[in-house]
Backbone as a printed PyTorch tensor [residue, N CA C, xyz], in Angstrom:
tensor([[[ 16.2550,  17.3480,  -7.5590],
         [ 17.3000,  17.2320,  -6.4580],
         [ 18.2010,  16.0740,  -6.8910]],

        [[ 19.3410,  16.2230,  -6.5000],
         [ 20.4050,  15.1660,  -6.6200],
         [ 20.9960,  14.7560,  -5.1990]],

        [[ 21.5360,  13.6750,  -5.1620],
         [ 22.1630,  13.1430,  -3.8770],
         [ 23.1160,  14.2210,  -3.4000]],

        [[ 23.8870,  14.8520,  -4.3200],
         [ 24.8890,  15.8180,  -3.8490],
         [ 24.2590,  17.0340,  -3.1920]],

        [[ 23.0290,  17.3540,  -3.4660],
         [ 22.2900,  18.3620,  -2.8200],
         [ 22.1680,  18.1880,  -1.2940]],

        [[ 22.1800,  16.9000,  -0.8720],
         [ 22.0100,  16.5720,   0.4200],
         [ 23.3930,  16.3090,   1.1750]],

        [[ 23.7750,  17.1660,   2.0040],
         [ 25.0710,  16.9560,   2.7080],
         [ 25.0280,  15.9820,   3.8110]],

        [[ 23.8390,  15.4090,   4.1530],
         [ 23.8380,  14.5110,   5.2840],
         [ 23.8530,  13.0690,   4.9670]],

        [[ 24.6840,  12.7210,   4.0320],
         [ 24.7310,  11.3370,   3.6210],
         [ 26.2690,  10.9260,   3.8010]],

        [[ 26.3390,   9.5890,   4.0950],
         [ 27.7250,   9.0800,   4.2560],
         [ 27.9010,   7.9210,   3.3120]],

        [[ 27.6810,   8.0170,   2.0260],
         [ 27.8110,   7.1030,   1.0430],
         [ 28.8400,   7.5390,   0.0000]],

        [[ 29.8070,   6.6260,  -0.1930],
         [ 30.8350,   7.0150,  -1.1530],
         [ 30.9910,   5.9850,  -2.2270]],

        [[ 29.9970,   5.2340,  -2.5550],
         [ 29.8710,   4.3240,  -3.5410],
         [ 29.4510,   4.9110,  -4.8200]],

        [[ 30.3990,   5.1330,  -5.7560],
         [ 30.1360,   6.0350,  -6.9490],
         [ 28.8810,   5.4470,  -7.7060]],

        [[ 28.8180,   4.0890,  -7.9910],
         [ 27.8450,   3.5750,  -8.8470],
         [ 26.3990,   3.6870,  -8.0370]],

        [[ 26.4470,   3.4710,  -6.7910],
         [ 25.0930,   3.7380,  -6.0310],
         [ 24.6700,   5.1550,  -6.1710]],

        [[ 25.5840,   6.2320,  -5.9370],
         [ 25.3180,   7.5910,  -6.0460],
         [ 24.6560,   7.8480,  -7.4200]],

        [[ 25.3400,   7.2850,  -8.4300],
         [ 24.9000,   7.6710,  -9.8110],
         [ 23.5260,   7.0760, -10.0580]],

        [[ 23.2340,   5.8720,  -9.5960],
         [ 21.9370,   5.1690,  -9.6660],
         [ 20.8520,   6.0300,  -9.0180]],

        [[ 21.1400,   6.4640,  -7.7340],
         [ 20.2030,   7.1940,  -7.0620],
         [ 19.9140,   8.6370,  -7.6390]],

        [[ 20.9280,   9.1980,  -8.3040],
         [ 20.7460,  10.4460,  -8.9690],
         [ 19.9310,  10.2180, -10.2520]],

        [[ 20.1280,   9.0550, -10.8990],
         [ 19.3730,   8.8340, -12.1190],
         [ 17.8790,   8.5660, -11.7200]],

        [[ 17.6100,   7.8900, -10.7100],
         [ 16.2400,   7.6180, -10.2710],
         [ 15.5550,   8.9180,  -9.7930]],

        [[ 16.3490,   9.7130,  -9.1130],
         [ 15.8910,  11.0010,  -8.6070],
         [ 15.5370,  11.9930,  -9.7430]],

        [[ 16.2530,  11.8250, -10.8660],
         [ 15.9140,  12.6970, -11.9790],
         [ 14.6490,  12.2690, -12.6180]],

        [[ 14.3650,  11.0010, -12.4970],
         [ 13.0470,  10.5350, -13.0580],
         [ 11.8720,  10.7340, -12.1470]],

        [[ 12.0420,  10.6700, -10.8400],
         [ 10.9420,  10.7710,  -9.8860],
         [ 10.7510,  12.1350,  -9.3430]],

        [[ 11.7790,  12.9270,  -9.4640],
         [ 11.8490,  14.2860,  -8.9240],
         [ 11.3390,  14.4670,  -7.5070]],

        [[ 12.0100,  13.7420,  -6.5340],
         [ 11.5380,  13.8460,  -5.1160],
         [ 11.8510,  15.1450,  -4.5460]],

        [[ 11.1010,  15.5390,  -3.4260],
         [ 11.3710,  16.7720,  -2.7200],
         [ 12.6800,  16.6870,  -1.9040]],

        [[ 12.8990,  15.4760,  -1.4800],
         [ 14.1600,  15.2040,  -0.7100],
         [ 14.6470,  13.7170,  -0.9220]],

        [[ 15.7470,  13.4080,  -0.5150],
         [ 16.2660,  12.1430,  -0.6050],
         [ 16.7720,  11.8180,   0.8930]],

        [[ 16.3910,  10.6140,   1.3070],
         [ 16.6950,  10.2540,   2.7030],
         [ 17.4630,   9.0080,   2.6910]],

        [[ 18.6450,   9.0210,   3.2540],
         [ 19.4880,   7.7780,   3.4400],
         [ 19.1760,   7.1390,   4.7580]],

        [[ 18.6560,   5.9070,   4.6910],
         [ 18.2800,   5.1630,   5.9490],
         [ 19.5940,   4.7940,   6.6240]],

        [[ 19.5520,   5.0080,   8.0330],
         [ 20.7590,   4.5890,   8.7870],
         [ 20.4430,   3.4650,   9.7020]],

        [[ 19.1160,   3.0880,   9.8210],
         [ 18.8190,   1.9240,  10.6470],
         [ 18.8480,   2.1730,  12.1090]],

        [[ 18.8840,   3.4600,  12.5190],
         [ 18.9630,   3.8080,  13.9400],
         [ 17.5650,   3.7670,  14.6190]],

        [[ 17.6520,   3.5520,  15.9500],
         [ 16.4040,   3.5880,  16.7180],
         [ 15.7150,   4.8740,  16.5410]],

        [[ 16.3680,   6.0150,  16.5500],
         [ 15.8400,   7.2950,  16.3790],
         [ 15.1000,   7.3760,  15.0860]],

        [[ 15.6930,   6.9230,  14.0080],
         [ 15.0790,   6.8900,  12.6180],
         [ 13.7740,   6.1290,  12.6310]],

        [[ 13.7970,   4.9670,  13.1780],
         [ 12.7200,   4.1460,  13.3270],
         [ 11.5590,   4.7820,  14.0300]],

        [[ 11.8490,   5.3900,  15.2140],
         [ 10.8750,   6.1150,  16.0180],
         [ 10.3190,   7.2890,  15.2490]],

        [[ 11.0500,   8.0430,  14.6190],
         [ 10.5270,   9.1940,  13.8240],
         [  9.6570,   8.7140,  12.6470]],

        [[ 10.0020,   7.6210,  11.9940],
         [  9.2090,   7.1270,  10.9370],
         [  7.9270,   6.5360,  11.5030]],

        [[  7.9690,   5.8260,  12.5510],
         [  6.7110,   5.3400,  13.1680],
         [  5.8120,   6.5040,  13.6560]],

        [[  6.3870,   7.5500,  14.1890],
         [  5.5900,   8.7220,  14.6450],
         [  4.9650,   9.3780,  13.4770]],

        [[  5.7380,   9.5100,  12.3930],
         [  5.1170,  10.1180,  11.2150],
         [  3.9780,   9.3380,  10.6790]],

        [[  4.1680,   7.9820,  10.7020],
         [  2.9990,   7.1810,  10.1930],
         [  1.8370,   7.2000,  11.1750]],

        [[  2.0270,   7.3810,  12.4640],
         [  0.8880,   7.5000,  13.3910],
         [  0.2010,   8.8120,  13.1350]],

        [[  0.9890,   9.8000,  12.9000],
         [  0.3790,  11.2520,  12.7660],
         [ -0.3730,  11.2770,  11.4540]],

        [[  0.1230,  10.5390,  10.4640],
         [ -0.5830,  10.4650,   9.1520],
         [ -1.8050,   9.6640,   9.1400]],

        [[ -1.8720,   8.6950,  10.1900],
         [ -3.0600,   7.9480,  10.3640],
         [ -2.8470,   6.5200,   9.7230]],

        [[ -1.6540,   6.2050,   9.2310],
         [ -1.3200,   4.9130,   8.5780],
         [ -1.1820,   3.8470,   9.6760]],

        [[ -0.4810,   4.2530,  10.8000],
         [ -0.3660,   3.3600,  12.0400],
         [ -1.1980,   3.7850,  13.1140]],

        [[ -1.6680,   2.8280,  13.9420],
         [ -2.3450,   3.1650,  15.0700],
         [ -1.5280,   2.6270,  16.2930]],

        [[ -1.2960,   3.4150,  17.1970],
         [ -0.5180,   3.0530,  18.3850],
         [ -1.4220,   2.2270,  19.4240]],

        [[ -1.0240,   1.0830,  19.7340],
         [ -1.7440,   0.3010,  20.6800],
         [ -1.3510,   0.5660,  22.0870]],

        [[ -2.0730,  -0.0050,  23.1620],
         [ -1.8400,   0.3250,  24.4500],
         [ -0.4520,  -0.1640,  25.0000]],

        [[  0.0110,  -1.2730,  24.4560],
         [  1.3670,  -1.7160,  24.8910],
         [  2.4780,  -0.7170,  24.2950]],

        [[  3.5930,  -0.6430,  25.0530],
         [  4.6580,   0.1260,  24.5580],
         [  5.2030,  -0.4170,  23.2240]],

        [[  5.5630,   0.4590,  22.3240],
         [  6.1730,   0.0730,  21.0480],
         [  5.3650,  -0.9410,  20.2320]],

        [[  4.0650,  -0.9160,  20.3320],
         [  3.1770,  -1.7210,  19.4970],
         [  2.3070,  -0.9520,  18.6440]],

        [[  2.4630,  -1.0950,  17.3150],
         [  1.7320,  -0.3000,  16.3190],
         [  1.1180,  -1.3230,  15.3440]],

        [[ -0.0660,  -0.8390,  14.7780],
         [ -0.6420,  -1.6720,  13.7810],
         [ -0.9200,  -0.8260,  12.5990]],

        [[ -0.6290,  -1.4510,  11.3600],
         [ -0.8770,  -0.6410,  10.1490],
         [ -2.3120,  -0.6910,   9.7750]],

        [[ -2.9870,   0.4400,   9.7140],
         [ -4.4450,   0.4200,   9.4160],
         [ -4.7330,  -0.2340,   8.0650]],

        [[ -4.0800,  -0.0040,   6.9920],
         [ -4.5380,  -0.6690,   5.8090],
         [ -4.5660,  -2.1100,   5.8780]],

        [[ -3.6800,  -2.7140,   6.6140],
         [ -3.5110,  -4.2140,   6.7260],
         [ -4.7200,  -4.7470,   7.5700]],

        [[ -5.0990,  -3.9330,   8.5330],
         [ -6.2150,  -4.1730,   9.4020],
         [ -7.5500,  -4.2290,   8.6020]],

        [[ -7.7760,  -3.1260,   7.8040],
         [ -8.7900,  -2.9930,   6.9490],
         [ -8.9290,  -4.1330,   5.9090]],

        [[ -7.8450,  -4.5120,   5.3610],
         [ -7.8170,  -5.6060,   4.3740],
         [ -8.2220,  -6.9800,   5.0370]],

        [[ -7.6210,  -7.2120,   6.2770],
         [ -8.1160,  -8.4820,   7.0040],
         [ -9.5180,  -8.4860,   7.2760]],

        [[-10.1650,  -7.3000,   7.7130],
         [-11.5210,  -7.3420,   8.0160],
         [-12.4110,  -7.5250,   6.8600]],

        [[-11.9800,  -6.8930,   5.7260],
         [-12.7340,  -7.0220,   4.4960],
         [-12.6680,  -8.5240,   4.0160]],

        [[-11.4740,  -9.0980,   4.1340],
         [-11.3100, -10.4860,   3.6870],
         [-12.1400, -11.4690,   4.5390]],

        [[-12.1380, -11.1870,   5.8270],
         [-13.0730, -12.0320,   6.7990],
         [-14.4690, -11.8620,   6.3350]],

        [[-14.9820, -10.6460,   6.0970],
         [-16.3950, -10.3740,   5.7120],
         [-16.7380, -11.0680,   4.4360]],

        [[-15.8400, -11.0390,   3.4660],
         [-16.0560, -11.7170,   2.1990],
         [-16.1140, -13.2330,   2.4330]],

        [[-15.2340, -13.7540,   3.2760],
         [-15.2180, -15.2370,   3.4960],
         [-16.5940, -15.6370,   4.1900]],

        [[-17.0100, -14.8340,   5.0360],
         [-18.3230, -15.1300,   5.7400],
         [-19.4440, -15.0800,   4.8670]],

        [[-19.4190, -14.0590,   3.9740],
         [-20.5430, -13.7900,   2.9810],
         [-20.5500, -15.0340,   2.0730]],

        [[-19.4370, -15.5030,   1.5890],
         [-19.4260, -16.5710,   0.6290],
         [-19.8500, -17.9160,   1.3170]],

        [[-19.4990, -18.0560,   2.5240],
         [-19.8940, -19.2760,   3.1750],
         [-21.3940, -19.2150,   3.3360]],

        [[-22.0570, -18.0550,   3.7900],
         [-23.4470, -17.9030,   3.9090],
         [-24.1890, -18.1820,   2.7400]],

        [[-23.6840, -17.7330,   1.5350],
         [-24.3110, -17.9670,   0.2670],
         [-24.2250, -19.4700,  -0.1080]],

        [[-23.1800, -20.1010,   0.2150],
         [-23.0400, -21.5560,  -0.0490],
         [-24.0810, -22.3190,   0.8530]],

        [[-24.2550, -21.9730,   2.0250],
         [-25.1740, -22.5620,   2.9350],
         [-26.7090, -22.4420,   2.3760]],

        [[-26.8690, -21.1600,   1.9850],
         [-28.2310, -20.8390,   1.5520],
         [-28.6340, -21.5590,   0.2660]],

        [[-27.7340, -21.7550,  -0.5730],
         [-27.9540, -22.3690,  -1.8770],
         [-27.7370, -23.9200,  -1.7170]],

        [[-27.4060, -24.3230,  -0.4980],
         [-27.2540, -25.7730,  -0.2130],
         [-26.2330, -26.4810,  -1.0060]],

        [[-25.1280, -25.6650,  -1.2280],
         [-24.0470, -26.1200,  -2.0550],
         [-23.2240, -27.1890,  -1.2540]],

        [[-22.7210, -28.2870,  -1.7350],
         [-21.9550, -29.1900,  -0.9030],
         [-20.5880, -28.4910,  -0.4740]],

        [[-20.3940, -28.5420,   0.7920],
         [-19.1520, -28.0410,   1.3410],
         [-19.2070, -26.5500,   1.3370]],

        [[-18.0890, -25.9670,   1.8120],
         [-17.8800, -24.5750,   1.9060],
         [-16.9870, -24.2140,   0.8200]],

        [[-17.1400, -22.8820,   0.3320],
         [-16.0990, -22.4810,  -0.6770],
         [-14.7520, -22.4680,  -0.1450]],

        [[-13.7730, -22.8100,  -1.0330],
         [-12.3040, -22.8200,  -0.5540],
         [-11.8070, -21.4500,  -0.8290]],

        [[-11.4940, -20.8150,   0.2570],
         [-10.9010, -19.4470,   0.2510],
         [ -9.7590, -19.3870,   1.0620]],

        [[ -8.6660, -18.8850,   0.5830],
         [ -7.3890, -18.5950,   1.2060],
         [ -6.9830, -19.5130,   2.1710]]])
């Protein structure tokens, strides 16, 4: 796919179009999407990420959380607690310095 295959773009910067076409030839994407920064685009992207399971919609309006970030934070906290427990069991002076 090349940029010129997509008629829904409003970019006329020749060097940018050439670069996108070059990268597209290397990556062979199914489609090329030009971000317009609109609220509709944001809502569509968030909804797609919720549907995929990457985002979780919270009870408040327009509040989402990225699941991978949450999992990472929980795992980091568990590791920190585990290392602190080991330090206490081995009677090491002080707690381990983590993050």
